[in-house]
Structure formats: structure tokens, C-alpha cells
C-alpha positions as CSV (number, residue, x, y, z in Angstrom):
1,X,-18.7,-7.4,-5.8
2,X,-16.7,-9.3,-8.4
3,X,-15.5,-12.6,-7.6
4,X,-13.5,-13.5,-10.6
5,X,-10.0,-14.4,-9.8
6,X,-7.1,-12.3,-11.2
7,X,-3.5,-13.1,-11.3
8,X,-0.8,-11.2,-9.2
9,X,1.0,-8.4,-10.9
10,X,4.3,-9.6,-12.7
11,X,6.3,-7.1,-10.7
12,X,8.1,-6.8,-7.4
13,X,5.8,-7.1,-4.2
14,X,6.6,-4.2,-1.9
15,X,4.7,-5.8,1.3
16,X,3.0,-8.9,1.9
17,X,1.0,-9.5,5.2
18,X,-1.4,-11.8,6.7
19,X,-4.1,-10.2,8.9
20,X,-5.0,-11.8,12.2
21,X,-8.1,-12.0,14.2
22,X,-7.3,-9.0,16.3
23,X,-7.5,-6.9,13.0
24,X,-11.2,-7.6,12.4
25,X,-14.1,-5.3,12.9
26,X,-17.4,-6.2,14.3
27,X,-18.6,-7.6,11.0
28,X,-15.9,-10.0,10.8
29,X,-13.8,-8.2,8.1
30,X,-10.4,-6.6,8.4
31,X,-10.9,-2.9,9.7
32,X,-10.3,-0.6,6.9
33,X,-8.0,1.5,9.2
34,X,-5.6,-1.6,9.2
35,X,-5.6,-1.7,5.3
36,X,-4.9,2.0,5.3
37,X,-1.8,1.8,7.5
38,X,-0.5,-1.2,5.6
39,X,-0.9,0.7,2.3
40,X,0.9,3.9,3.9
41,X,3.9,1.5,5.0
42,X,3.9,0.0,1.5
43,X,3.8,3.2,-0.2
44,X,6.6,4.7,2.0
45,X,9.1,1.9,1.1
46,X,9.7,3.2,-2.5
47,X,9.5,6.8,-1.5
48,X,12.2,6.3,1.2
49,X,14.4,4.6,-1.5
50,X,13.9,7.4,-4.0
51,X,14.3,10.2,-1.3
52,X,17.3,8.4,0.1
53,X,16.1,8.9,3.6
54,X,13.1,9.7,5.8
55,X,9.8,10.6,4.4
56,X,6.5,11.6,5.8
57,X,2.9,11.0,4.5
58,X,1.4,14.4,3.5
59,X,-1.5,13.5,1.3
60,X,-3.9,10.5,0.6
61,X,-5.0,11.6,-2.9
62,X,-7.2,8.8,-3.4
63,X,-8.3,5.5,-1.8
64,X,-10.8,3.0,-2.8
65,X,-11.7,-0.2,-1.0
66,X,-12.9,-2.5,-3.7
67,X,-13.7,-5.7,-1.7
68,X,-13.2,-6.6,2.0
69,X,-10.1,-8.3,3.5
70,X,-10.6,-11.5,5.6
71,X,-8.6,-13.0,8.3
72,X,-6.4,-15.5,6.8
73,X,-6.0,-13.5,3.3
74,X,-2.5,-13.0,2.1
75,X,-2.5,-9.4,1.3
76,X,0.0,-8.3,-1.3
77,X,0.9,-4.6,-1.8
78,X,2.4,-3.4,-4.9
79,X,3.7,0.2,-4.9
80,X,5.2,2.3,-7.6
81,X,6.4,5.9,-7.8
82,X,4.1,8.0,-10.4
83,X,5.6,11.4,-9.7
84,X,8.6,12.9,-8.2
85,X,8.7,16.7,-7.5
86,X,11.1,18.9,-5.8
87,X,10.5,17.6,-2.3
88,X,7.5,15.3,-2.7
89,X,7.0,11.8,-4.1
90,X,3.6,10.4,-5.2
91,X,3.2,6.7,-5.0
92,X,0.4,4.5,-6.4
93,X,-0.4,1.3,-4.4
94,X,-2.5,-1.7,-5.5
95,X,-3.7,-4.4,-2.9
96,X,-4.5,-8.0,-3.7
97,X,-5.7,-10.7,-1.7
98,X,-5.0,-14.5,-2.0
99,X,-7.9,-16.5,-0.4
100,X,-9.8,-19.8,-0.4
101,X,-6.7,-22.1,-0.3
102,X,-9.0,-25.2,-1.3
103,X,-9.7,-23.4,-4.7
104,X,-7.5,-20.3,-4.7
105,X,-8.7,-16.9,-6.0
106,X,-6.9,-13.6,-6.2
107,X,-9.0,-10.4,-6.0
108,X,-8.0,-6.7,-6.0
109,X,-9.1,-5.3,-2.7
110,X,-7.9,-1.8,-2.7
111,X,-6.0,0.9,-4.7
112,X,-4.7,4.1,-3.4
113,X,-2.3,7.2,-4.3
114,X,-0.4,8.8,-1.6
115,X,2.1,11.7,-1.7
116,X,5.0,11.8,0.8
117,X,7.6,14.6,1.4
118,X,11.3,14.0,1.9
119,X,12.4,15.1,5.4
120,X,15.6,15.7,7.2
121,X,16.7,14.6,10.7
122,X,14.7,17.4,12.2
123,X,11.6,16.6,10.4
124,X,12.0,19.4,8.1
125,X,11.3,19.3,4.2
126,X,14.2,18.8,2.0
127,X,14.8,18.3,-1.6
128,X,14.6,14.8,-3.2
129,X,18.0,14.0,-4.6
130,X,18.7,13.4,-8.1
131,X,18.4,9.8,-9.4
132,X,21.7,8.0,-9.7
């Protein structure tokens, strides 16, 4: 695994979280499922804004774990809409960890692409409204 430090993207961070000891697996790394859940939350934020309402996750198109996440890492999620359909919105999420406070480094830990569908108050699919 590469350990070269990156810099955080020069764009708006959608979500920033610090995992806690309860989020660790038996090997001492953060559960992949915890990371996946946070990616889903981060991806839903721009999708909800674009849909102007509720969305539901309908597909995880790709998901790659590049490096483990550790307790104490500051985990930053960057989410961007890559495609808007009639009822769906596809979002790309990149995840970075800031670690080792004595000699700080930043590593890309995950990247994913998810598709959400706009839904109404009854949970039924609806059209994504035009952009303003």
C-alpha cells in the first residue's frame, strides 16, 4: 500500500467524521461496512439537494477500498454528481484519511460511485426536477 501523502481536494468537503473504537473490526481497522455507510450518507447529500427532496440508494456501481481506516483518522468525504437521469442521480465519492498528527499525512482510502433515485413522500419514484 502506498504511503505517500496527498493533499485534500480543493473543493467542498461533503462530510467529515472521526471513527471511534466501537467502529473497529477484530483486526483493529475500521469496519468496511462503517465506511460504506458513511459513503452512502455523503453521496446522498448532493443527490438530495439536486432532487430537492428524498432519495433512496438503488445501486452501488463501484466501491474500492484502497487503504484501511484507523481509529482517530479524520475521514473526509468528497461527493460530486456525475450524472442526472429522469429519476436517478449518480454520485462519485472520494474518501481521504488524515492521520499521524506528529507528522501528518493524507491518504486516499476509498472511492465509490452510487446511484440514487428521487422518491416522493410515499417512497415512490419521481422525476428529478430541472436545475434552477
